[in-house]
C-alpha positions as CSV (number, residue, x, y, z in Angstrom):
1,X,14.2,20.7,-0.7
2,X,15.7,18.2,2.0
3,X,14.8,20.2,5.0
4,X,10.7,20.4,3.9
5,X,10.3,16.9,2.7
6,X,9.4,15.7,6.1
7,X,6.4,18.0,6.0
8,X,5.2,17.4,2.7
9,X,3.4,14.4,3.6
10,X,1.3,15.9,6.5
11,X,0.4,19.1,4.1
12,X,-1.0,16.5,1.5
13,X,-2.9,15.0,4.5
14,X,-4.6,18.1,5.5
15,X,-5.0,19.8,2.1
16,X,-6.4,16.1,1.2
17,X,-9.0,16.6,4.5
18,X,-9.7,20.3,3.5
19,X,-10.2,19.8,-0.4
20,X,-11.7,16.1,-0.1
21,X,-14.3,16.8,-2.6
22,X,-11.8,18.2,-5.5
23,X,-9.2,15.6,-4.9
24,X,-11.9,12.8,-5.3
25,X,-12.5,14.1,-8.8
26,X,-8.7,13.8,-9.4
27,X,-8.1,10.5,-8.0
28,X,-8.3,8.8,-11.5
29,X,-5.0,10.1,-12.2
30,X,-3.3,8.2,-9.0
31,X,-2.3,4.9,-11.2
32,X,-0.7,6.7,-13.8
33,X,1.3,8.7,-11.1
34,X,2.0,5.4,-9.4
35,X,3.1,4.1,-13.0
36,X,5.7,7.0,-13.3
37,X,7.0,6.2,-9.4
38,X,7.5,2.9,-10.3
39,X,9.0,3.3,-13.6
40,X,11.4,5.8,-11.9
41,X,12.2,3.1,-8.9
42,X,12.7,0.3,-11.2
43,X,15.0,2.5,-13.5
44,X,17.6,2.6,-10.3
45,X,17.8,-1.1,-10.0
46,X,19.2,-3.7,-12.2
47,X,15.7,-5.2,-12.3
48,X,17.6,-8.6,-13.7
49,X,19.1,-9.1,-10.1
50,X,16.1,-8.8,-8.1
51,X,16.5,-11.1,-5.4
52,X,14.3,-13.2,-3.1
53,X,14.6,-13.2,0.8
54,X,13.4,-15.6,3.5
55,X,12.3,-12.6,5.1
56,X,9.4,-12.4,2.3
57,X,8.0,-15.6,3.4
58,X,7.3,-14.4,6.9
59,X,5.8,-11.2,5.6
60,X,3.7,-13.0,3.6
61,X,2.8,-15.7,5.8
62,X,1.0,-12.9,7.9
63,X,-1.0,-11.3,5.2
64,X,-2.1,-14.5,3.8
65,X,-2.6,-16.6,7.1
66,X,-3.6,-14.2,9.9
67,X,-5.9,-12.4,7.4
68,X,-8.1,-15.0,6.9
69,X,-7.6,-16.5,10.4
70,X,-9.1,-13.4,12.6
71,X,-11.7,-13.1,9.7
72,X,-13.1,-16.6,10.8
73,X,-12.4,-16.4,14.5
74,X,-14.4,-13.0,14.5
75,X,-17.0,-14.4,12.3
76,X,-17.2,-17.5,15.0
77,X,-17.6,-15.1,17.7
78,X,-20.3,-13.5,15.9
79,X,-18.8,-9.7,15.6
80,X,-20.3,-7.6,13.1
81,X,-19.2,-8.5,9.3
82,X,-17.9,-5.1,8.4
83,X,-15.4,-5.5,11.4
84,X,-14.3,-9.1,10.6
85,X,-14.0,-8.1,7.0
86,X,-12.1,-4.7,7.9
87,X,-9.7,-6.7,9.9
88,X,-9.1,-9.2,7.0
89,X,-8.5,-6.3,4.9
90,X,-6.1,-4.6,7.4
91,X,-3.8,-7.8,7.0
92,X,-4.3,-8.4,3.7
93,X,-3.8,-5.4,2.0
94,X,-0.8,-5.6,-0.4
95,X,2.4,-3.7,0.1
96,X,2.2,0.2,-1.3
97,X,3.5,0.3,-4.7
98,X,5.6,3.4,-3.5
99,X,7.0,1.7,-0.4
100,X,10.4,1.8,-2.3
101,X,10.1,5.4,-2.3
102,X,10.1,5.8,1.9
103,X,12.0,2.9,2.3
104,X,15.3,3.9,0.4
105,X,15.3,7.5,1.8
106,X,15.2,5.7,5.4
107,X,18.1,3.6,4.3
108,X,16.7,0.1,3.5
109,X,18.3,-1.6,0.4
110,X,16.5,-0.9,-2.8
111,X,16.8,-4.1,-4.4
112,X,15.0,-6.1,-1.4
113,X,12.4,-3.5,-1.4
114,X,11.7,-3.5,-5.1
115,X,11.4,-7.3,-5.0
116,X,9.1,-7.5,-2.5
117,X,6.8,-5.1,-4.4
118,X,6.6,-7.2,-7.0
119,X,6.4,-10.7,-5.3
120,X,3.9,-9.5,-2.8
121,X,1.5,-7.7,-5.0
122,X,1.2,-10.7,-7.2
123,X,0.7,-13.3,-4.3
124,X,-2.0,-10.8,-2.7
125,X,-3.6,-10.9,-6.1
126,X,-3.8,-14.6,-6.0
127,X,-5.1,-15.0,-2.4
128,X,-7.6,-12.0,-2.7
129,X,-9.8,-13.6,-5.3
130,X,-9.8,-16.8,-3.4
131,X,-11.3,-15.1,-0.1
132,X,-13.4,-12.5,-1.9
133,X,-14.9,-15.6,-4.1
134,X,-16.0,-17.1,-0.5
135,X,-17.1,-14.4,1.5
136,X,-17.6,-11.4,-0.8
137,X,-20.8,-9.6,-1.5
138,X,-20.6,-11.4,-5.3
139,X,-20.5,-14.7,-4.6
140,X,-21.6,-15.4,-8.1
141,X,-18.4,-14.3,-9.2
142,X,-16.0,-17.2,-10.2
143,X,-12.6,-17.5,-9.0
144,X,-11.1,-16.8,-12.4
145,X,-13.3,-13.9,-13.2
146,X,-12.1,-11.9,-9.9
147,X,-8.7,-13.4,-10.2
148,X,-8.3,-11.7,-13.6
149,X,-10.1,-8.1,-12.4
150,X,-7.7,-7.8,-9.8
151,X,-4.7,-9.1,-11.7
152,X,-5.3,-6.8,-14.4
153,X,-5.6,-3.8,-12.1
154,X,-2.2,-5.0,-10.5
155,X,-0.5,-5.8,-13.6
156,X,-1.3,-2.8,-15.4
157,X,0.1,-0.5,-12.2
158,X,2.9,-3.0,-11.0
159,X,4.0,-5.3,-13.7
160,X,4.0,-3.0,-16.5
161,X,6.4,-0.3,-15.5
162,X,8.7,-3.3,-14.4
163,X,8.8,-4.9,-18.0
164,X,9.4,-1.2,-19.3
165,X,12.2,-0.6,-17.0
166,X,13.6,-4.2,-18.2
167,X,13.3,-3.6,-21.6
168,X,14.9,0.1,-21.7
169,X,17.8,-1.8,-19.3
170,X,18.2,-4.3,-22.1
171,X,17.9,-2.2,-25.2
172,X,18.0,1.6,-24.3
173,X,20.5,1.9,-21.1
174,X,21.1,5.5,-21.9
175,X,17.5,6.2,-21.5
176,X,17.2,4.1,-18.5
177,X,20.4,6.0,-16.9
178,X,18.6,9.3,-17.8
179,X,15.3,8.1,-15.9
180,X,17.5,7.0,-13.1
181,X,19.1,10.3,-12.4
182,X,15.5,11.6,-11.7
183,X,14.5,8.8,-9.1
184,X,14.3,11.5,-6.2
185,X,11.0,13.0,-8.3
186,X,9.3,9.9,-7.2
187,X,8.8,11.4,-3.3
188,X,7.1,14.4,-4.8
189,X,4.9,12.6,-7.5
190,X,4.0,10.3,-4.3
191,X,3.1,13.2,-2.6
192,X,0.6,14.0,-5.2
193,X,-0.9,10.7,-5.3
194,X,-1.2,10.5,-1.8
195,X,-3.1,14.0,-1.5
196,X,-5.5,12.7,-4.3
197,X,-6.0,9.4,-2.3
198,X,-6.2,10.8,1.1
199,X,-8.9,13.3,-0.5
200,X,-10.8,10.4,-2.0
201,X,-11.1,8.2,1.4
202,X,-12.1,11.3,3.3
203,X,-14.8,12.1,0.6
204,X,-15.8,8.5,1.1
205,X,-16.0,8.7,4.9
206,X,-18.0,11.8,4.5
207,X,-20.6,10.4,2.1
208,X,-21.2,7.1,3.8
209,X,-20.6,8.1,7.5
210,X,-23.8,9.4,8.5
211,X,-25.6,6.8,10.8
212,X,-22.8,4.7,11.3
213,X,-20.3,6.9,13.2
214,X,-20.2,4.3,16.0
215,X,-19.3,1.5,13.5
216,X,-16.8,4.2,11.8
217,X,-15.1,4.6,15.0
218,X,-14.5,0.7,15.5
219,X,-13.1,0.6,12.6
220,X,-10.7,3.4,13.1
221,X,-9.5,1.4,16.2
222,X,-8.9,-1.8,14.0
223,X,-7.0,0.4,11.5
224,X,-4.6,1.8,14.2
225,X,-4.1,-1.3,15.9
226,X,-2.9,-3.1,12.8
227,X,-1.0,-0.2,11.8
228,X,0.8,-0.1,14.9
229,X,1.2,-3.8,15.0
230,X,2.2,-4.5,11.5
231,X,5.1,-1.9,11.5
232,X,6.3,-2.9,15.0
233,X,6.0,-7.0,13.6
234,X,8.0,-5.8,10.1
235,X,10.8,-4.3,11.9
236,X,11.2,-7.2,14.0
237,X,11.1,-9.4,11.3
238,X,13.7,-7.3,9.4
239,X,15.9,-7.2,12.3
240,X,16.3,-11.0,11.9
241,X,17.7,-10.5,8.3
242,X,19.7,-7.1,8.3
243,X,17.2,-4.6,7.3
244,X,14.6,-3.1,9.9
245,X,13.5,-0.3,7.8
246,X,12.9,-3.1,5.0
247,X,11.1,-5.1,7.5
248,X,8.7,-2.4,9.0
249,X,8.0,-0.6,5.8
250,X,7.2,-3.9,3.7
251,X,4.6,-5.2,6.3
252,X,3.8,-1.8,7.5
253,X,3.2,0.5,4.7
254,X,0.0,-0.7,2.4
255,X,-1.5,0.0,-0.9
256,X,-4.5,1.4,0.7
257,X,-5.6,2.7,-2.5
258,X,-5.7,-0.8,-3.9
259,X,-7.1,-2.1,-0.7
260,X,-9.8,0.3,-1.1
261,X,-10.9,-0.6,-4.7
262,X,-10.8,-4.2,-3.5
263,X,-13.1,-3.8,-0.5
264,X,-15.4,-1.4,-2.6
265,X,-15.6,-4.0,-5.4
266,X,-15.9,-7.2,-3.4
267,X,-16.9,-6.8,0.3
268,X,-19.4,-4.4,2.2
269,X,-18.5,-0.8,1.0
270,X,-17.8,0.4,4.5
271,X,-14.9,-1.9,5.3
272,X,-12.6,0.5,3.1
273,X,-13.2,2.8,5.9
274,X,-10.3,0.7,7.6
275,X,-8.2,1.3,4.8
276,X,-9.0,5.3,4.8
277,X,-7.8,5.4,8.3
278,X,-4.9,3.5,7.7
279,X,-3.6,5.8,4.9
280,X,-3.8,8.6,7.4
281,X,-2.0,6.9,10.4
282,X,0.6,5.2,7.9
283,X,1.6,8.6,6.4
284,X,1.7,10.4,9.6
285,X,3.9,7.6,11.0
286,X,6.2,7.9,7.8
287,X,6.5,11.6,8.1
288,X,7.7,11.2,11.3
289,X,10.5,8.7,10.3
290,X,11.4,10.8,7.8
291,X,11.7,14.2,10.1
292,X,13.9,11.7,12.4
293,X,16.3,10.4,9.9
294,X,16.9,14.0,8.4
295,X,17.4,15.2,11.8
296,X,20.2,12.9,12.4
297,X,21.9,13.0,9.1
298,X,21.7,16.9,9.2
């Protein structure tokens, strides 16, 4: 099974492209798959010993400051609002819920990655409503309404499995031990979630691309630039704190499903195309990383 896992992500991307209409239908199950992925991930870590790393500060500063800073700069230069919003979302989009799956396969510290999964998503869930209230397509929505809407989605997917794992570790350690034995299944569950997410985003491009291909091309360029930059910068930051893999994945691997949802609800719908392309780019890169890692340890 280990020999084929480096090919699973590209297969999921290709199937998502070919079967995008059907994947879009089944994309409603993705939050439930992410819940299971995180529950298996959290069960393998003593959640009472989650730690904060100074590395988190630099990653979050990039997401929070660079996102709004570049948006303001592009608006001042009279760049298309869709591109400006796309740049903002490429930086602001929170870390992927499934980041621990790939990170730990590549050798990152599980506790560090799990800690930032929770902290990073919660910080973005606080910053994003403020930004969307100021620049979004629903300016009538108050900060609190926007905040609660996003926090509810983040909380059910990120927070609930965390508290379930904590409860199991405190009161049902045998059940938690049983779950932790199957943590390897999280990679394959994530692959299924990826299939549906990629299919959904490809379907969105087909539905909304007519007459906007020039703009979509520029959004694809923005996506590629940010994907390369964030993985590279994250690895550099991680090298300063003794975990290159964690740094790269925590800044580079994005929760594109969450980002697409936020863009569709609070920004111009085409903004989500940046995250659609990003989902493809980051998973192609992750597939290559897994292939290279498996080749080294074979």
